[in-house]
Structure formats: structure tokens, C-alpha cells
C-alpha positions in Angstrom: 23.0 12.5 -4.1 22.5 8.9 -3.3 20.1 6.8 -1.3 16.9 7.7 0.0 17.5 11.3 -0.7 17.9 10.6 -4.4 14.5 8.9 -4.3 12.7 11.7 -2.6 14.4 14.4 -4.8 12.7 13.0 -7.9 9.5 14.6 -8.3 7.9 11.6 -10.1 8.3 9.1 -7.3 6.5 11.3 -5.0 3.5 11.4 -7.5 3.9 7.6 -8.1 4.0 7.0 -4.3 1.0 9.0 -3.8 -1.1 7.2 -6.6 -0.2 3.8 -4.9 -1.3 5.0 -1.4 -4.5 6.2 -3.0 -4.9 2.8 -4.7 -4.5 1.3 -1.2 -7.1 3.4 0.5 -9.5 2.6 -2.5 -8.9 -1.0 -2.1 -9.7 -0.6 1.5 -13.2 1.1 0.7 -14.0 -1.4 -2.0 -13.4 -4.2 0.4 -15.1 -2.6 3.4 -18.2 -1.9 1.1 -18.1 -4.7 -1.2 -17.4 -7.8 0.8 -20.5 -7.3 3.1 -22.7 -6.9 0.1 -21.4 -10.0 -1.7 -22.2 -11.9 1.6 -18.5 -12.9 2.1 -18.4 -11.1 5.6 -20.7 -9.6 8.0 -19.3 -6.1 8.0 -15.6 -5.4 7.8 -14.6 -7.9 10.4 -11.3 -9.4 11.5 -11.4 -11.8 8.5 -11.7 -9.0 5.9 -9.3 -6.9 7.8 -6.7 -9.7 7.7 -7.5 -10.2 4.0 -7.0 -6.6 3.2 -3.6 -6.5 5.1 -2.3 -9.6 3.5 -3.3 -8.2 0.1 -2.0 -4.8 0.5 1.3 -6.2 1.7 1.7 -8.2 -1.3 0.8 -5.3 -3.6 3.2 -3.2 -1.7 6.0 -5.8 -2.2 5.3 -6.0 -5.9 5.6 -2.1 -6.2 9.0 -2.5 -4.5 10.1 -5.0 -6.9 9.0 -2.7 -9.8 11.1 0.0 -8.2 14.1 -2.1 -7.8 14.0 -4.1 -11.2 12.4 -1.6 -13.5 13.2 1.7 -12.2 16.7 1.0 -11.2 16.5 1.9 -7.4 18.4 -0.1 -4.6 16.6 -2.2 -2.2 17.8 0.3 0.3 16.3 3.1 -1.4 13.0 1.3 -2.0 12.3 0.0 1.4 11.4 3.4 3.3 9.0 4.0 0.1 7.5 0.5 0.6 7.2 1.2 4.3 5.3 4.5 3.7 3.2 2.8 1.0 2.2 0.0 3.1 1.8 1.7 6.5 -0.5 4.5 5.6 -3.4 2.5 4.3 -2.7 -0.1 7.0 -3.1 2.7 9.6 -6.4 3.7 8.1 -7.6 0.1 8.0 -6.9 -0.4 11.6 -8.2 2.9 12.8 -11.4 2.4 10.8 -12.0 -1.3 11.9 -15.0 -1.9 14.0 
């Protein structure tokens, strides 16, 4: 078995992916709650949303790099995982943005 099917067949990758997505949602909650209380933004505005998306993209890309350079997956195997890891918290951020 090769490619994306190999990545999904491994149980540990699914748990790791779920943990990373949870971190993304937790980061969103911390930024939405914490930035206004620190006086950095007025609510979860466009600037905060942009900062979250940029930060989450970098974290997702680092996760891809770890998968490629340390776990031994190919970029082709890791790209669909990165897409899932990035897009799910991103969509939650977009849908909750006011």
C-alpha cells in the first residue's frame, strides 16, 4: 500500500491529525478570547482573523515538514493531511468570525 492510503491506514496518524486539529481550534479560541482582553483588538476582527490564519498556516506547514523529514512520509502523502489539518480550523474560524 502506498501514498495517501498508507498514511490513513496507520492508526497513529489519525490520532496525531486529530490532536493537531484540536490544537488549531484551541488556538482559535485563545486568540478570540485573549486578544480583546489584552487590548490588542476590539473583538475577533479582521486583523485577528488574518493573524490566526497566517499563524495556523505556518503551524500546519511545520507539521507537514515534520511528517516529511522525521516521520518518513513523502510530500504527496502529507499534502492531503496538511489540507485537512489547515482547512478544518480555518473553516471554523471563518464561520465564527463576526
